[in-house]
C-alpha positions, 0 to 999 in steps of 0.5 A: 790174427796175423799181420793185421792193419790195424793191429787191433780191431773192435767194432761194437756194431758187430759185437761188444764182446769181441776184440781182434788183436794181431799176434805180432802186436800182442807179442810186442806189447807184452815184451815192451810192458815186461821191459818197462816193468823190470826197469821200473822195479829194479830202479828201486831197491825196495821194489826189487827186493819184493819182486825178487822174493815173488819171482822165487815163488813163481820160478823153479830152477833146476841144476844143469843136467838134472835128470827127471822122468822126461830126460831118461 
């Protein structure tokens, strides 16, 4: 859904397995959650160290200008 009011719709009389969520609301909730998570994690040195080590396994960095099959 897009630009729905309310942003989240659920009606168990229609289906207990169906929830409709506005794309904008989903985006806003995701980024607000990431924002709060990062502030919480990086305010604690032990948590920050743990999360940094996990981010290194999740994210692959390539040097600027690195060539591969898709850039030729």
